[in-house]
N, C-alpha and C positions, 0 to 999 in steps of 0.2 A: 504493500500500500504506500509506504513512504517513497519507494522508487517511482511509482506512478505519479505521485504528487510532484516530485522533483522534476520528472520528465515533462509534466504538464507545464510547470513553471518555466522551465527552460524554453519550451516551445513558444510560450507567450512572450518571453523576453526577446527571443529571436524575431518574432513577428513585429515587436515594437521597434527593434533595431532596423528592420527592413523598412519600416514606415517613415523613419526620419528623412531619408533622401527623397521620398515621395512628397513629404510636406514641403521640403525645400524646393522641389520642382514646382509645387503649387505657387509659392511666392514668386519664383522666376516667371511662371506663366502670367501671373497678375502684372508683373513688371513689364513684360513684353506687350501686353494689351495697352497699358497706360503709356508706354513709349510711343506706340502708334497714335493713340488719341492725342497726346501732347504734341507730337510732331505735326500732325495734320491741323491741329488748332493753331499752331504757330504759322503754318503755311497759309491758312485761311485768313489770318490777321494781315498778311501782306498781299492778299488778293489772289493767291494761288491755291485753288481748290476750296473745299468746304470742311467745316468741322464735322466730326463724326463721334458716335458713341461706342459702347463696348461691342455691339454686334457689327457695326461698321468696321471697327478695328479687326475683329475676328475674320470678317469677310476679306479684308485687305491681306491679312496674314495667310489665309487659306488660298488666296488667289496669287500668291507670290510664286517665285520659281521653285522654292522648296515647300510649296503649299501642302502637298500630299503627306510629307513627313511631319510638318508643323501641325497639321490638323490632328493627327493622332497624339503627338506630344502634348499639344494644348489640351486635348480631351483628358488625357491621363493627369496632367497637371491640375486642371480645374476640378476634376473629381477628387483628387488628393487634397486640394486646398479646401474644398467643401467639407470633406470628411474631417480634416484637421480642425476646422472651425467648430464643427459639431462636437468633436472630442473636447475641445477647449471649453465649450459651453456646458456640456454634461458633467465632465469630471473636474471642472474648475482647475485646470492645470496651471493657471497663472495666479491662483489665489485671489480672485476677485471677491470671494465671500458670498454670503447669502443676505446681506443687507440690501436696502433699496437700490443703492448705487451699483453694487455688485451684480444684482439680478438684472438691472438695466443693461449693464455691459454684456452679460451672458445672453440676454435676449437679443442684443445686437449681433452677437456671434452666430446665433441661430438664424437670424435674418440673412446674414452674410453667407451662411452655409446654403440656405435656400437659393439665394441669388446666383451663387457660383455653380450650384448643381444645375440650375436652369441653363446657364451659359454652357456648361458641359454637355447637356442634352442637345442644345442648339448646335454645338460644334460636332457632336457625334452624328446628329442627323445629317449635317452637311457632308461628313466623311462617308456616310452610307449613301449619299446622293438623294436623301429624302427632302433636303431643304428645310426651310422653316419660315413661317410667316408670323408677323406680329412681334411686339416688343417683348423683351425678356421680363419686364415688370408688369406687363399688361394682364397676364393671367392671374396674378395675385390680386391686382386691383379689381378685376372683374369678379373674382370670388368674394372679396370683402364687400364689394358693392351689392352683391346678391343678398348679403346678410343685413347690411345697415343702410343701403342706398348709396347712390353715386356721390351725393354731396358729402355725406358723412365719411365715406371711404376716402374721398379726396382730402378732407380735413385731417383724418387720422394719419394717412400716409404722408401728407405734407408736414404735419407736426413731427412725425418720426424722422423724416429727412432733415428737418431743421435741427432736431435734437442730435442727430448723428454729426451734422456739421459742427455744432457747438462742442461735441466730444472731440472732434479732430482738432479744433482750435485749442482746447484745454490740454489735450495730449501733447501738442507742440509746445505750448507755453510752459507747461510744468515738466516737460521732458519725460513724460510717463512711459515712453517707449524704451528709454535707456536701460532699465533693469532687465529687459528681455534680450539684450544684446550681450553675447559672450565676446566682448572686444575690449582691449586695453585702452587707457586714456589717450594715447596717441591716435588710435583709429577713431575713437569717439569724437575727437576734435574735428575730424573730417565728416563723420556721420551726422553730427548735430545740425549743421546748417542745411544739409541735404534733407534730413528727416523733417525739420521744421518747415522748410519751404514746400516740400511735397505734401505734408499733412494739411497745411493752410490752403494750398491750391485745391486739393481734393475736397476739403471742407467747404470752400467757396462754391464748388460745383454742386455739392449736395445741398447747400443752403439755397442756392438759386433755384434748383429743381423743386425743393420743398416750398419756397416762396411762390413759385409759379402755380403749384397745385393748390396751396392754401388760398391764393388769390382767386383761383377759379371757383373754389368752394364758396368763398365769401360773396362772390358775384352771383352765386346761384347757378353756375353752370359746371358743377363738378364733373370730371371726366373719368371714364373707365380706365384709360391708359395712363400710366405714371410717366411724367416727363423724366427722361434720363439725362445722361451727360451730354448727348448731342443737342437736345433742346435747350439745356442750360447754357451750353457754350454759344449757341446761336443767339440766345437772349442777351448774353454778355456782349456779343458783337453788335447788337442792335442799340446798345446804350451810347450816350455821348462819349466820344473818345473810345468807342468800342474796339477799334483796331488795336490800340495800345493795351487795353484791358485784356483782350483775347490773347494777344502775344504774351503778356505776363502770365496769364493763366496757363497757356500752353507750355511755357517754359517751366512753370511750377509743376505741371503734371509730368513733365519729363523728369523733374527732380523726384516726384513720387515714384516713378518707374525705377529710378536709381536706388531709392530707399527700399523698394521691394527686392531688387537684386541684392542689396546689402543684407536684407533679412534672409534671403536664400542662403547666404554664406554664414552670417554671424548670429542669426536668431536662435534663441534657446528653444529647442523642441522638447518640452517636458512631457513627452509621451509616457514616461515611466510613472507619471502621476495618475494615469488612466487605469482604473481597475485595481 
């Protein structure tokens, strides 16, 4: 009996060791997507092309020269990232706790797992030649609208997006990302400005998307589809001085991509805390 228990424990430990590189692949996949989003946002700011969201970035990557390989790598990475976010939420691997704040963070991790699982399904469908229609967030918005109505769904999702934006700003300001990096002081001096710039830029995109949805609800025309990064970037471009604002946001999203790549290398993957 003890032998069986030891063998079982060893198998679980081995499985966790195997998962670490997959989680890191997930961070890299997220970084690649935001690199494309930021690059095209910066191009759109100077009048070359148009801003795009996550699905547009995925389509661009899948349509590239190495698209067939990238499609499967991205699918694996997005599935791994979604699973890692779910593990973080359920097992509290980063010690967020069970207080109101901790549960809010863990709820956000569940939402992220759902979002990236949806993107993984979208990518897998493209890899199989099935294609996909509709936005990645529209399905959730439509489901919620079925329970509470379109206006309330728009209000709830808009409020959540604004809350996520505020969490990004707080994380950047207080350097809450730092304890999760296994990097020395010299490397952290390089990581800090990249992380802060990237988190603020992504927070702005989430905040604008939330504002757009909340405004639609306030005006009484709540919509079933959730505005994503593409709509948020287009809104930024439409503002006075929009070209400069969009260029700054695009460069910020490129910084977020770099932050994601740094997480792929230095992030503490506390998978041993699961189970």
